Structures are given as C-alpha cells and as structure tokens.
N, C-alpha and C positions, 0 to 999 in steps of 0.2 A: 752977730756976736763974734767977738775976736776969737781966733783959733785958740790962743793960749794967753793967759795973763803974762806980765813981765816976769821973767825968771830971775828974780834977785834974792829977796829975803826967803830963807827956807820956811815953808809952811809948817814943817815939823822937823825941828833941828836935832832930834834924838835918834839913836840907832834904829835902823829899819831892817826888815826881812823882806826879800823879794822872791816870789816863787814862779812867776810866769814871764820869762823874757827869752827871746830867741837869739842865739849867738849870731846867726847870719843876718839878723835884723838889727844888730847892735854894733856893726863894724864901723870904724871911723872912715869917713870919706878920704881923709889924707892917706890912710893906709891903703885903700883901694888904688889910689893914684900912684902911690909909691911902688906897690907890687906890680901894677900894670907897666910902669916904666922899667922896672927890673926885668920883667918877663918879656918885654917888647910887645905887649898887647895894646893895640890902639883903642883909645876911649873916645866916645862921642863928645867929650867936653875937655877943655884945656885948663880950666881953673876949678878950685874947690867949690866956689859958689855956683858955677855952671853945673858941675857934677851933682851938687846938692839938689839943685832944681830938678835934675833928671831923676834922682833916686828917691825923692820925697813926695809925700802927699800933704797938701796944705789945706784942702777943702774936702768936705764929706764926699765920699765916692762909693765904690763897691769893693767887696772882698776880692773879687776877681781882678779888678784894676790894681788893688794893693799887691796881690800876689805877682802880677806882671812886673812890678818894680824890681823883683829879684833878678830878672833877665838882664838888667843894666849892669850888674856887678858881680854876680856869683861866679861867672866864668873866669874872672880875674883871680879869685882866691882858690877855687876848687882845684884839687890835684897838685897843689904846691905845699910841700911840707913846712917850709919856713913860714909861709903866710898863715897856714892853719894854726900852728902853734902861737904865732904872734897875735892873731885876733883873740885867742883865748886869754893870753896874758894881758893884753890891753883892756879886755873886757873887765877883768878883776880890778885893774887900776881905776877905770871909770866908776865902777860900783863903789869902790872905797871912797872916792871923792864925793859920792852922793850920800855917804853916811850909812851904806848898807853893810851890816856885819855878817849876814849870811844870805847867799843867793843860790837858787837852783836855776841853771841856764840850760836851755834845751836846743836841740838841733837834730837834723837828719844826717847820720854818718854817710849815707849814700849820696846825698846832694853835694858833698865835698870830696867825693872819691872819683877816680877815673880808671879803676881796675876792680875786677870782681863785682861789677855792678851792671845790671842789664835793665834798661838801656843806659849807656854812659850819659850822664846829664850834661847840659849846656853845650851840646855839639862838640864836646872834647874828643880827641883821639884817645885810644887806649894808652894809659900810662902805667905807673907802678904804685899808686896810692890806693889801697883798698879801704873799705869802710872800717875794718879793724885798725888799720894804720891811723885813720882819722881820729878814732876814739882815743888811741894812745897819744897822739899829738895834742889833742885838746886837753887831755888829762895832764900832760906835761906843762902846758901853758897855764892851766888853772892852778896847778900846784906851785909853780914858780911865782905866779901872781899872788897867791895866798901868802907865801913866805915873805914876799917883798912888801905887800900892802896890808897884810893882817885882816883881810876880808875872806871869810870862809866860802869856798865855792864848790858846788857839786853839780853834776849834770844829769839831764834826762834825755834819753834817746827817742827820737820821733819816728813812728811809722807814718806813712803818707797815704791819705785816703785813696788817691788814684793809682797807687803803686802797691797793691796788696802782696805782690810777689816778693817784696823786700821785707815784709813784716817778721817772718820767722827768723831771718838773719838778725833783725834788730833785737828780738828777745834773747837770742843766743849771745849777742854782744853785751846785753844787760847782765846776763848771768856771768859771763867771763870777767867783766869789770866791776862786779857788784861790791867788791872790797877795795876797789881802786878808783873811787870817784864817781861812779855811775849809781844813781839812787832810784831810778824809775824808768818806766816806758810811757810814751805818749802817742796819741793818734792826732795828727794835724792835717791841714789841707783844706780844700774848698768844699765846705758842707753843701753848697748849692749844687755841686756836681754829683755828690754821692753821699746819701744819708744812711744807707743801709750797711751794716757791717759785712764786708766781703769775707769769704771763707778764710783768706789769708790773715786778715786782722783778727777774726774770731779765734782762730787756732793760736795765734801769737799771744793773745790776751789770756786764753785758757792756760797756756804754758807759763805765762807770767804768774798767774794766780797759783798754779801748782808749785812753782819754784820760789814763791815768796817774794816776787819782784813787785814793788809798788807800782800803782797804775793811776794815771790821770788821762783825761780825754778832752780834746776840744769839742765842745757841744753847746748848742743853743747860742752860738755867737750870731750867725746870720740864719742858721737853721732853726726849725720850730722845736717846741717842747718835746715831741716824740724822740728827737735825736738825743736829748738829755736822758730820757727814760731808757733808751737803748744803751747809752753809755753806762748807766748805773746798773741796769738789770741784766744786760747781755754781756757787756765787757767788764762788769764788776769794777768800775772806776771808783777810786777812793777820793778823788778830787775832780772837779769840773773846771775845765778851762773856759772862762767867760760865763756861759750859762744864763745870759740875760733873759732869754725867752722862756725860761723855766716858769716864770710867773704867769704865763698864758695858760698853764694847766694847774689850777688851784690845788687839786688833789696831790699831784706830783710835788709841787712846791711845798705843801704842808708836810709831806712824807720826808722830803730832804731836809727841811728845817728840824724835824724831829730826830733825824739821823745825824744831825750836826755836820752835814755834807759841806765841805769847803769849796767855795767859789773863788776862782782866781780872776779877779776883776781888773780890767784894763780900761780906765775911763776915756783917755784921749783916743786910744786905738778904736774903741767902740763907736766913737763919733765919725772918725775918718774912714772906716771900712763900711759904713752904712749899717752896722749891726744894730744901732739904737737911734732914736730921734736925735738930731743934731743939737737940740736944745737940752743942755745939761740939767736944767731944772725939771726935766721929765724923765731923767735916767732911772732905769730899774734899780740902780744902786740905792736910791733913796728909800725904796721899799725894803730892800735887804737891810739897810741900816735901821729902819723903824722896827723891823721884825727881829732885830738882833741876830741876823744870820751870821754864819761863820764865813768870813771872806778876807782877802788880802788886796792890797793895791799894787799894781804892776805896770811896767812900761810896754810889754809885749815886743814891739819892734822900734825902739827909740830912734834909730837912725832914719828909718823910713817916715816916721812921724815928726822928724826934726825936733825931738822933745827930750825931756829928762824926767827922772822919777819925781823931782821937786815940782815939776809942772803938773803932774797928775795929782799930787797932794794939794797944790794951789787950787786946781780946778774944783776938787770936791769940797775944799774949805769955802771957796767963794760961792759956788752955785748950789751946793748941797748941804751947807751948814755944818760940816764936820768940825768937831771940837778936838782939843788936845787929848782929852780922855778917850775919845773914840779912836783917834790915831794910835794911842797906846794899846787899846784893846785889840784893834785889828792886827797890829804887829805881834801881839801875844798869840792871837789866833793863828797867824801865819806860822809862828814858831811851833805851836802845838800841832799844826797840820803838815809840817814839813816832813820830808822823807828821810831824815837822818836816823841812824840807830838810836834807841832809847837813851843811852848814856849821853851821847852827843847832844841830843835834843834837850835833855835836862840841863846840860852845861850852857846851851844857848839861851834857854829860858832864864837861868840864873843870871847870865850876863845882862839880859834885858831888864829883869826885875831890879838889878842893881843900878843900871843906867836910868831907870824910870823912878828910882827912889821908892820902890815898893817892897812890901814884905815878901820874902821868898815863899812861893807857893807853886810847887812844880807838879801838882796833880793834874793829869790830863788823860 
C-alpha cells in the first residue's frame, strides 16, 4: 500500500478544526536549515531533500524510532528566541493554507529552553531562554500568525512521561498563561517506556483539575487500554490523544462512548509509529466511526511524517469510506470538544455552521 495518496484535490474543502498537532513536529525543513546557518550549527545534510530524508519516517516503524527523529533538528531551534517565535508564526500560516480555522498546537516548553531546566536538553550549554520565555515567544508567534492569516491558534503545554520533575512547572505555566493563549495541559512521550503515572505527573494533573486547567493525555497510542483507563480515572483527562487501543477493553470503550469522550485521532501518524496495523482498512477509527464516537482528525507531527492534514482526510476517505457528512460531523465534534472558553467555542461553532450551510445549533 502506498504511504499516502497524491496530495492534490482536497478531500474536504470546507473549514476544519485541528486539536492534536505538535509544534516541534511541524517545523519547516527550510526553517531548520535557515536557523542552523544563522547560528553556525553544522547539519548532517546539505540540501532540503537530504534533510527531509533524515527527519522523516516514510514506512511503518516504532514510536521510539519516531521520537529519535527529534534528535536531528531540535538542537537547532531550542534556546533561540527568534527561531521559537518564527516556528509558531509559520505554523499558523501552514494551517491557514490547509483550511484550518481553529487549531490547538502542543509542545513541551522545556524541550525548547536552555535555562531553568534540568537537565538542559539536546546537549546544549546553559543559556538564557527559560520555559517561561518559550511560552511567551510561542504566544507572540501564534498571535501574530492569527492576525496575519486569520486562523485562530491556541496552545497546549506538554508534560513528558520520562521527565516527571518538569510537570509541576508545566501546570504553573498553564495557570500563568491561561488568559494569554494557553488552553490546556498534556502528557506526551514514550508510553512503552512508562505507562504508570509518576508522582510528578499525578500532582501536576491534580493541580490542573483544582485550578480549572483543561486536560488531555496521550494514551492508548502504542500503550494498552489500561493506560487509557489511567488517563481518564487517575489523571482525569477530558480528551484522549490517540486512544486506538481503547477498543481492546470493551467495558472501558463502552464507558467512554457513553461519556462522549473525545479521541484525537491521527491516521497517518498511527501507521508510521506502529501504533496500529499498517493496513488502513483495519484501523480502529473504522470502529469509532461505526459507533459514532466523538473524535477529530489530526496530523500529529506532519513534518516527520512528510504529510499534510489533507492527506489524513484523503486516507480516511479512500480506505475507511468517510463521507462529506462525516467530515462535517467530526469537525463539529472537534469544535465542541475544543478547550476554548464557552463564548469563543460558540463563535467557532457558529462559524462552522455557517460555512457548512447548516442551521445554527450551538447546544453542546
């Protein structure tokens, strides 16, 4: 089976909402090369196509191999104020071109910092860019992008599974910037390394709940159904990142369907990280669709998968029989499950109803 169909005609040409995409997995290769040149950082490749080959996964692999790809380029962007703001700005431009009217983009502030972070990532020497500075810079880039490209962008701050000592810092940043672009907290990283909530993550999520910070968790991507149960029952997640393996526990799956739990589905990603059977006609999303589950379609890390949101839509149309009506429904579900304040959520839904030629019905 070809990795992706040809990315030409849009599978769904109407406005879209995207809820699960990583900022550091959506950087332009040209930007990485540009910043490396400005900073005097040697790269292992001389051309965009060579660098693309190094940074991308084209065939089904593992989540661990996927995460290793970040080692090829994160050291170029991290700790550089201009680069951090730039990738946020360019991200909004890209999403606007893809027809996205509202996006929630996620990242770890600590992975882009080189000060007030222990250990300093990517073998960097100590600098002067703290995780707080990172959030501020990303917010600036997103705001300028929103103004220029008319796509609304908010961010989600990630805790990292193998770095529980960062998590309380993450929730404090969520609280500080909750009225300035940050809408939620997330837990990301390699489920195969660590499936139990460490005390650091648990405390951070308890504080998020107490403070009214929205919560999503990567769970059931490559990890088994109990990781999803833990995300919902222990971390009190309001949405599940991926969640494909939920269907292996029928009781849990039934419970989450009844709760109208939102699943952030990333079709191309799930094939290339080894999360799901590489045959798209056997994807758990087909079951979610049949059961009228609450889910969205998302790119996850489009640069690493050398992909676009349109390709994800093309895949589910071609291999899973998605119709225009189902695309409309899943985008309305995404809007209803987004982490915007209620007034802004209603405005977003009104915008979609109007674009889809539907009667205004903002009850959610």
